[in-house]
TIROSE-508149 format. One record per residue: residue in one letter; y, z, x of N, C-alpha, C, O in turn. Coordinates in steps of 0.2 Angstrom, whole numbers, plus 5000, padded with zeros to 4 digits. Layout:
BEGIN
aYZXYZXYZXYZX
...
This chain:
BEGIN
m627856194011627656254014626856254016626456234011
p626656264022625956264023625656324019625856374019
r625056304016624656354013624356404018624156384023
t624256464016623956514020623456554017623456554010
d623056594020622556634017622956704015623356724018
p622656734009623056794007622956854013623456894013
a622456854017622456904022622956894027623256944029
g623156834029623656824033624356844030624756864034
v624456824024625056844021625156924021625656954022
q624556954019624557034019624757054026625157104027
r624457024031624657054038625357044040625657094043
r625656994038626356984040626757034036627257054038
l626657044030626957094025626957164028627457194029
a626357184030626257244033626657254039626957304040
a626657204044627057214050627757214048628157254052
a628057184043628757184042628957254039629457274041
v628457284035628657344032628657394038629057444038
v628157394043628257444048628857434052629157484054
a629057374053629657354057630357384054630757414057
v630357384047630957414044630857484042631357514040
g630257514043630157584041630657634044630957674041
p630857624051631357674054631957674050632357724050
l632157614048632857614044632857654037633357684036
l632257644034632257664027631857724026631957754020
d631457754030631057814029631457874027631257904022
g631957884031632457944029632757934022632757984018
l632957874020633257864014632657874008632857914003
a632057844009631557854005631357924003631257943998
q631357964009631158034008631758074004631558124000
r632358054005632858084001632758073993632758123989
f632558013991632357993984631758033982631758063977
a631258033986630658073984630758143983630458173979
d631158173988631258243987631658263980631558323978
e631958213977632358223971631958203965632158203960
g631258183967630858153961630958083959630758063954
h631258043963631457973961630957923965630757943971
e630857873962630457823966630957773969631457763967
l630657743975631057693978630557643981630057653983
a630757573980630257523983630657463985631257443982
l630457433990630657363992630457313987629857313985
v630857263985630657223980630957153982631357143986
g630757103978631057043977631056993983630456993987
g631556963985631556913990631356933997631056904001
w631557003999631357024005630557034006630257014011
v630257054001629457054001629156994002628756974006
r629456943998629156873998629256844005628756814008
d629856854008630056824014629656854020629356824024
a629556924019629156954024628456934024628156924029
a628156914018627456894017627356824020626856804023
l627956784020627956714023628156714030628056664033
g628356774033628556774040629256744041629356714046
r629656734035630356714036630856764037630756824034
p631356754041631856804042632256814035632356774032
s632456884034632756894028633356944030633156994033
q633956934028634456974030634557034025634757084028
d634457024019634657074014633957114012633457094012
l634157184012633557224009633757244002634257274001
d633257223998633357243991632857293989632257293990
l633157343986632757403984632757413976633357403973
a632257443973632257463966632157533966631757563970
t632457573961632357643960632257663953632557633949
s631957723952631957753945632657793944632857813939
a632957803950633657843949634157803946634157743947
r634557833942635157803939635657793944635657823949
p636157743943636657733948637057793951637157793957
e637257833947637657893949637157933953637457963958
q636557943952636057983956635957943963635957973968
t635957883963635857843969636457853974636457863980
l637057853971637657863975637657933978637857943984
a637457983974637458053977636958053983637058083988
l636358013982635858023987636057983993635857993999
l636557933993636757893998637257934003637357914008
a637557984000638058024003637758054010637258084009
g638058044015637758074022637258024025637158034031
w636957974021636557924024636957854026636857824031
a637357834021637657774022638357784025638757834023
s638557744029639257744032639757714027640357724028
q639457674022639957644017639557624011638957604012
t639857634005639557613999640057573995640657583996
w639757533990640157493986639857493979639257493978
e640257483974640057493967640157433963640257433957
t640257373966640457313962639957293957640157263952
g639357313958638757293954638557343950638057343947
i638957403950638657463946638557453939638157483936
a638957413936638857393929638157363927637957373922
f637857333932637257303932636657353935636157333936
g636857413937636357463940636357453947635857483950
t636757413950636657403958637157443962637757443960
v636957473967637457503972637257483979636657473981
g637757463982637757433989637857493994638257533993
a637557484000637657534005637557494012637257444013
l637857524017637857504024637557564028637857614028
h637057554032636757604037636557574043636157524043
d636857594049636657564055636757494055636357454059
g637357464052637457394052637057354047637157294047
q636557384044636157344039636357364032636457414030
r636457304028636657314021636057314017635557284018
v636057364012635557374007635857374000636457394000
e635457343996635657353989635157383985634557373985
i635357433981634857483977634957473970635557493968
t634557453966634657433959634157473955633557483956
t634457513950633957553945633557503941633757443940
y632957523940632457483936632757453930633157483927
r632657393929633057353924632557333918631957323920
a632757323912632457293907632857253902632957263896
d633257203906633757173903633457123897632857113897
a633957103893633757053888634457013886634957033887
y634356953885634856903883634856883876634356873873
r635456883873635556863866635456783867635656753872
p635256753861635156673862635856643863635756583867
d636356663862637056633863637456663869638056643869
s637056703873637456743878637356713885636856683886
r637956713889637856693896637656753900637556753906
k637756813897637656873901637156923898637056923892
p636756953902636257003899636557063896637057083898
d636157093891636257153889635957203894635257203894
v636257233898636057273904635657333901635957383898
r635057343902634657403900634257423906633857393909
l634357493907634057523913633357533911633157563905
g632857523915632157533914631857603917632257643920
d631257613916630957673918630357673923630157723926
d630157613924629557603928629557543932629857493930
l629257543938629257483943628957423940629157373940
v628357433937627957373934628457333929628457273928
g628757373924629157343919629757313923629957253920
d630057333928630557303932630257233935630657183934
l629757243938629457183941629257123935629357063937
r629057143930628957093924629557053922629457003920
r630157083923630757053920631057003926631556973925
r630657003932630956963937630756883936630356873932
d631056843940630956773938630356743939630056703935
f630056753945629356723947628956773950629156823953
t628256763950627756813952627856823960627756883962
v628056773964628156783971628756823972628856853978
n629256843967629756883968629656953964630056993964
a629056953962628857013958628357063961627857093958
m628457063968627957103972628457163975629057153975
a628157223976628557273979628157313984627457313984
v628457353988628157403993628457473991629057473993
t628157513989628457583987628557623994628157613999
l629057663994629257704000629357773997629557783992
p629157824002628957814009628157794009627957794015
q627857794004627057784004626857714007626357714010
r627257664007627157604009626557574005626057544009
r626557583999625957553995626157483992626757483989
f625757433993625957373990625757363983625257383980
v626257343979626257333971626257263969626757233971
d625757233966625757163965625457153958624857123958
p625757173952625357173946625257103943624957093938
f625657053946625656983943625356933948625456873947
d624956963953624656913958625156863961624956813963
g625756893963626156853967625956833974626056783976
l625556883977625356863984624856803983624856763988
a624456803978623956743978624356683976624156633979
d624856683972625256623971625656603977625656543978
l625856653981626256633987625756593992625956543995
a625156623992624656593997624456523995624356483999
a624456513988624256453985624856403985624756343983
g625456423986626056383985626156363978626356313976
r626056413974626156403966626756443964626856503966
l627056413959627656453956627556463949627456423945
a627456533947627256553940627756613939628056633943
t627756623932628156683930627756743928627256733926
p628056803929627656863927627556873920627056883917
a628156853916628056853908627956783907627956733911
p627756763901627656693899628356653900628856683899
a628256593903628756553906629356543900629956553902
a629156533894629656523889630056583888630656573887
e629756643888630056703887630556713893631156733892
s630356703899630756713905631356673905631856693907
f631256603903631856563903632256573898632856553898
a632056593892632456613887632956673888633456673886
d632656723892633056773894633556753899634156783898
d633456713904633956693909633856613910633356603915
p634156573907634056503908634156483916633856433918
l634556513919634656503926634056503930634056463936
r633556533928632956533932632556473932632256453937
m632756423928632456353928632756323934632456283938
l633356333936633656303942633356333948633256303953
r633256403947632956433953632256403954632056403960
a631856383949631256353950631356293955630956283959
a631856253953631956193957632156213964631956183969
r632556263965632756283972632156303976632056293982
f631656343973631156373976630656313978630256313983
a630656263974630256203976630456173982630156143986
a631156173982631456143988631456183994631256164000
q631556253994631656293999630956314002630856314008
l630456323998629856354000629256303998628656324000
g629356253996628856203994628356223989627756203989
l628556273985628156293979628056243974628556213972
r627456233971627356193966627356223959626956273958
p627756203954627856243948627156243944626856183944
d626956293941626356293937626556253931627056243929
p625956213928626156173922626456213917626856183913
a626356273916626656313910627456313912627856323907
v627556323918628256323920628656263919629156263916
v628356203921628656143919628756133912629256103910
e628256143908628256133901628856173898629156153893
a628956243900629456283897630156253900630656263896
m630156223906630856203908631056143904631656133902
v630556093902630756043898630956063891631456033888
a630556113888630756133881631456173881631756173876
a631656203886632256253886632756223890633356253891
a632756153892633256123896633956133893634456143897
g633956123887634656123883634956193884635556193883
r634556243884634856313885635256323891635656373891
l635156283896635556293902636356283901636756303905
s636556253895637256243894637556303893638256313893
i637256363891637556423890637756463897638156513897
v637456433903637556463909638256443912638456383911
s638656483915639256473918639256413923638756413927
a639756373924639756323929639656353936639356323940
e639956413937639956443944639256463946639056453951
r638856483941638156503942637756443944637356443948
v637856393940637556333941637656303947637256273951
r638356303949638556273956638156313961637956273966
d638156373961637856413966637156393967636956393973
e636756393962636056373962635956303965635556293969
l636356253963636356183965636456183972636156143976
t636956223975637156223982636556243986636456213991
k636256303984635656323987635156273988634756273993
l635056243982634456193982634656133987634256113991
l635256113987635456053991635456073999635356034003
l635556144000635556164007634856184010634856204016
a634356174006633656184008633456134013633856074013
d632956144017632756094022632556024019632755974022
r632256034013632055964010632155974003631755993999
p632755954000632955963993632655913988632655923982
r632355863991632055813987631655833981631655813975
a631155883983630655903978631055943972630855933966
g631555983974631956013969632355973964632355983958
l632655923967633055873963632555833959632755823953
a631955813961631555773957631355813951631255793946
l631255883952631055923947631555933942631455933936
l632155933944632755933939632755873935632855883929
v632655813938632655753934632055753929632155733924
d631455763932630855753928630855803922630555783917
t631155863922631155913917631755903912631755933907
g632255863914632855853909633355903911633955893908
l633255943916633855993918634455953921634955973920
a634255903925634855863928635255833923635855823924
d635055823917635455793911635955843909636455823907
q635855903910636255963909636755973914637355993913
v636555973920637055993926637255933930637755943933
l636855883931637055823935636855763932636455733935
p637055743926636855683923636855623927636555573925
e637355613931637455553935636755543939636655483941
l636355593941635755583945635255543941635055493943
p635055573935634555533932634755463929634355423928
a635455453928635655393926635555333931635655283930
l635455353938635255313943634555273942634455223945
r634155303937633555273936633655203932633355203926
l633955163935634055093931633455053930632955063934
e633455023925632854983923632854923929633254893930
v632254923932632154873937631954803933631454803929
d632354753934632154683931631554663933631254683938
e631254613929630554593930630454563937629854553939
h630954533940630954503946631054553952631054523958
h631254613950631354663956631954643960631854643966
r632454613957633054593962633554643964633954623968
h633454703962633854753965633354823966632854833962
k633654863970633254923972633254973966633654973962
d632755013967632755073963633255123965633155153970
v633855123962634455163964634255233965634555273970
y633855263961633755333961633355353967633455393971
e632755313968632355323974632755313980632655353985
h633155263980633655243986634055303988634155323993
t634355333982634755393983634455453987634755483991
l633855473984633455523987633355513994633355553999
t633155443996633055434003633655434007633555464013
v634155414005634855424008634955494010635155514015
l634855534005634955604006634555634011634755674016
e633855614011633455634017633655614024633655654028
q633855554024634155524030634755554033634855564039
a635155574028635855604030635655674033635955694037
i635155704030634955774032634755764039634855804044
d634355714040634055704047634555684052634555704058
a635155664050635655644054636255694055636755684058
e636155754052636655804053636855824060637455844061
t636455824064636555834071636255784076635655774074
p636455764082636155724086635455764089635455824089
p634955724090634355754093634455804098634055854098
a634955794103634955844108635455894107635655934111
g635755894101636255944099636056014097635456014096
p636456054096636256124093635956124086636056074083
v635656174084635356174077635956184073636356224074
p636056134068636656134064636556184058636056194055
a637156204055637156224048637156164044637456114045
p636756174038636756114034637456094031637856144030
d637556034031638256004029638255994021638055934019
l638556034018638556024010638955964008638755924004
v639555954012639955894010639555834011639555784007
l639255824017638855764018638255754013638155704011
r637955814011637355804007637555784000637255743996
l638155813998638355793991638655723991638455683986
a638955703996639155633997638555583997638555533993
a637955604000637355564000637055563993636855503991
l637055613990636755623983637155583978636855553973
l637855573979638255543974638555473976638955453972
h638355453981638655393984638655333980639055283980
d638055323976637955263972638055283964637855243960
i638355343962638355353955638755313951638755313945
g639155263954639555213951639155153949639455113945
k638555153951638255083950638055073942638155023940
p637755133939637655113932638255083928638155043923
k638855113929639455083925639655023927640054983924
t639454993933639754933936639154883936639354823939
r638554893934638054843935638154783930638354793925
r638154723933638154663930637654613932637454613938
f637354583927636854533928637154463929637554443924
e637154433935637454373937637054313935636454313934
p637354253934637054193932636554183938636654193944
g635954163936635454143941634954203943634554203947
g635154263939634654323940634854373945634554423945
g635454363948635654413952635954473949636154473943
v636054533953636354593950636954613954636854613961
s637454633952638054653956638254723953638154743948
f638654753958638954823957639654823960639754873963
h640054783958640654773961641154833960641154863954
h641354863965641854913965641454983963641855023961
h640854983964640555043962640755103966640655163964
e640955093972641155153976641755183974641855243974
l642255143971642855173968642655203962642955263960
v642255173957642055213951641655273953641855323950
g641255273958640855323960641255383962641155443961
a641855363966642255423969642555463963642655523963
k642755423958643055453952642555503948642755553946
l641955473947641455513944641255573948641155623945
a641255563955641055623959641555673958641455733958
r642255653958642755703958642755743951642855803951
t642555703946642555733939641955783939642055843936
r641355763941640755813941640855873945640755923943
l641055863951641155923956641655973953641656033954
s642155943950642755983948642456023942642556083941
a642055993938641756023932641256083934641156133931
l640956073940640456123943640856173947640556223950
r641556173947641956223950641856223958641956273961
y641756163961641756163968642456173971642956153967
p642556203977643256203979643556133980643256083981
g644256133979644556073979644456033986644455973986
a644456073991644356033998643655993998643555944000
v643156033995642455993995642455933990642255883992
v642855943984642855893980643255833983643055773982
d643755843986644155793989643755753995643755693995
d643455793999643055764004642455724002642355664004
v642155743997641555703994641755643991641455593992
a642255643987642555593983642755533988642655473987
e643155563994643355513999642755474002642755414004
l642255514004641655484007641355434003641155384005
v641255453996640955403992641455343991641155283991
a642055343991642555283991642455243997642555183997
l642355274003642355234009641655214011641555174016
h641155234008640455224011640255154011639755134015
l640555104008640455034009640854994014640754934015
r641355024016641854994021641554954026641754904028
f640954994029640654964035640354894034640354854038
h640154884028639754814026640254754027639954704029
g640854764027641354714029641354694036641454644038
y641154744040641154734047640554694049640554644053
g639954704045639354664047639454584045639154544047
e639954574040640054504037640454464042640454404041
g640854494046641254464051641654504055641754564054
g641754484061642054524066642754554064643154524062
w642754624065643454654063643854644069643654654075
t644554644068645054644073645154724075644854764071
d645454734081645554804082646054834077645954894076
s646454794074646854824068646354854063646554904060
a645854814061645454834056645054894058644954944054
v644854904064644454964066644955024066644755074064
r645555014068646055064068646155094060646155154059
r646155044056646255064049645655104046645755154042
y645055084048644455114047644455194049644355234045
v644755204055644755264058645355304054645255364053
r645855274053646455304050646255334043646355384041
d645855284039645755304032645155354032645155394027
a644755354036644255414037644555474039644255524036
g644955474043645355534046644755584048644355564052
p644855644046644355704049643655694046643255724048
l643555644042642855634039642555574043641955564041
l642755554048642455494052641755514054641355464053
e641655564057640955584059640455584053639955564054
r640655614048640255614042640155544039639655534037
l640655504039640655434037640155394041639755354038
h640155404048639655374052638955394050638555354049
r638855454048638155484047637955454040637355434039
l638455454035638255434028638155354028637655334025
t638555324032638455244032637755234035637355184033
r637555264041636855254044636355274039635855234038
a636455324035635955354031635855304025635255304022
d636355264023636355224017635855164018635855124014
c635655154024635255094026634455114024634155154028
t634255094019633555104017633055044017632555054014
t633254994019632854934019632254944023632154974028
r631754904020631054904023630954844028630454844031
n631454804028631454744032631654774039632254784041
p631154774044631354794051631954754054632354784058
r631954694053632454654057633154664054633654674058
l633154674047633854684044634054754046634654774048
r633554804046633754874048633954874055634454914057
a633654844060633854834067634554804068634954824072
r634654754064635354714064635854764062636454764065
l635754794056636254844054636454904059637054924060
s635854924062635954984067636354954073636854994075
r636254894075636654864081637354854079637754874083
s637454834073638154824071638554894071639154894073
y638254944068638555004068638655034075639155064076
d638155024079638255044086638855014089639255044093
e638954954088639454914091640154944088640654954092
l640154954081640754984079640955044082641555064083
e640455094082640555154085640855154092641255184095
a640555104096640755094103641455074103641855094108
r641655024099642355004099642855054097643355064100
i642655104092643055154090643155204096643655224097
a642555214100642655264105643055234111643455264114
a643055164112643455134117644155134115644655144119
l644355114109645055124107645255194107645855204108
a644855234105645155304105645255334112645755364113
a644855314117645055324123645655294126646055324130
q645855234123646455204126647055234122647555234125
e646955244116647555254111647555324108648055334104
e647055364109647055434106647155424098647555444095
m646655384096646655354089646555414084646755404078
d646355474086646255524081646855544078646855584073
a647455534081648055554078648555494078649055494081
v648355434075648755374075649455384072649455404066
r649955374076650655384073651055324076650955294081
p651655314072652055264075652355284082652355344083
d652655244086652955264092653555304091653755334096
l653855294086654455334084654355374078654155354073
d654655444079654555484073655155474068655655434069
g655155514063655655514058656355524061656855494059
n656455574065657055594068657355534072657955524072
a656855504076657155444080657355394076657855354078
i656955374071657155324066657855334063658255294063
m658055394061658655414058659255404063659755384062
t659055424069659555424075659755344076660355324077
i659255304077659355234079659655194074660155154075
l659455214067659755174062660355204058660655174054
g660555264061661055304058660955324050661455314046
l660355334049660155354042660155424040659955464045
p660255444034660155514032659355514030659055464029
p659155574029658455584026658455544019658855554015
g657855514018657855474012657255424012656955414017
p657255384006656655334006656655284011656155254013
e657255264013657355214019656955234025656655194028
v657055294027656655324033655955314032655555294037
g655655334026654955324025654755254025654155244028
r655155204023654955134023654955114030654455074032
a655355134034655455114041654855144045654555114049
y654655204043654055234047653455204045653055194050
r653355184039652755144037652655074040652155054042
h653255044041653254984045653054984052652654944054
l653355044055653155054062652355074063652055054068
l652155104058651455124058650955064057650455054060
e651155014053650754954052650754914059650254884061
l651354914062651354884069650954914074650654884078
r650954984073650555024078649755004077649354994082
l649555004070648854984069648754914071648154904073
d649154864070649054794072649054784079648654744082
h649454814083649554804090649454854095649454844101
g649254914092649154974097649855004099650354984096
p649855044104650455074106650955024108650754974112
l651555024106652154984108652555004113652854964117
g652655074114653155094119653755104115653955074110
a654155154117654855174114655255114114655555104108
d655355074119655855024119655654964114656154944110
r655054944114654854884110654854914103655054874098
a654654974102654655004095655355004092655554984086
e655855024096656555024094656854954092657154944087
a656654904097656854834095656554804089656854774085
e655854824088655554804082655854834075655954804070
l656054894076656354934071657054904069657254894063
r657454894074658154864073658054794070658454774065
s657554754072657454684069657254694062657554654057
w656754734060656554744054657154764049657254744043
w657554814051658054844047658654784046658854784041
a658754744051659254694050658954644044659354624040
a658354634044658054584039658054614032658054584027
q658154684032658154714025658854714022658954724016
q659354694026660054704024660254634020660054584021
p660654644014660754584010661254544014661654554018
g661154474012661554424015661454404022661754364025
């Protein structure tokens, strides 16, 4: 994040408050008339100061939740109470969603995953319990007075991440804040204050009490940042990754004295950055970040620590690390409660990420190209991007040669696809045709015949119905005894 002067930050914040005023002034007056405070808080204030768009409007109030609901009547077209146990009421007004939370003074028990929800009485106390000073700023309504008791604006301008309360106290209250520190390092380019880093190291083990779902959500937000490397490095350096993604720090393999293999950890972070750069062609539309591709890039080599072997003569090998890595990726992502489809796709990409290297070692037949496409299936485009990103050599000749080889493979895939509609490779005869020709009922023999025709299709391309029938009859005759 480019650093900026506090005056510039204040100007952007003031302009954003003016822009949102027409939406909130009427609501703020309702609260004021009943003697309640209302203030814009949290991420909206931070993002407004940075000039970043923010979809959600977060408000804090001295009113209790039931009072907030009463004041929203006639102003909101819709309200919801899903967070009311935590003091939060949601509302919709003119298409804009807002969330209004009663001042809080939560505390966590040492062995608890959830806070003891305690409603507070004042704005400064509410701001003190927030995670970081850059999120502990407020604008009171309708007065539009800026409240910054913990110097969040100065920290934001300086690119510094600090906590309103002592960092050790803040992270003891909610250990998930340590993951948020890494996320803000990735999203906003904020540098954690030394006290924050020290507290993260000391409290890393406490992250174990946080639910897998909350950890997953923070990790996902970090990975979907424009540049997640800084956040991931912070997780590793503080020991937090040992709690949530131990496969990542495990990649910091000892480099032998002759440096005969790459630093797998640094290689992995570079592959992730290159995969992000490859998420869309230069001339294409602005993409949504691709979580599956990013997870696959991050995890593609996690099988290496378990498969590393020192060979005679000083070499190092990692035989079948892609298959071991696919199993490890499946286990880790399942433990983090990622959806099954995400787990399956990432594991498959990890398993396939080395397939291309066989192409560079010798010319593939059209049959091998077809199998590559078939095995990748709907993940083919992601596999292209992951494979290209996996080239981190500093040797310009080797890099150019690998790029040319993959260009050639993609050109062959495109040519074969144009000829054969490879994206849906199927035998020339379906199951019904096989049963009719051979006089078979449904059963395993039909499946065997189908797979035989599929192999012929992959080896020779489209056969046509007549040749396919002849091949089927010949194969079936050879299966009969005597």
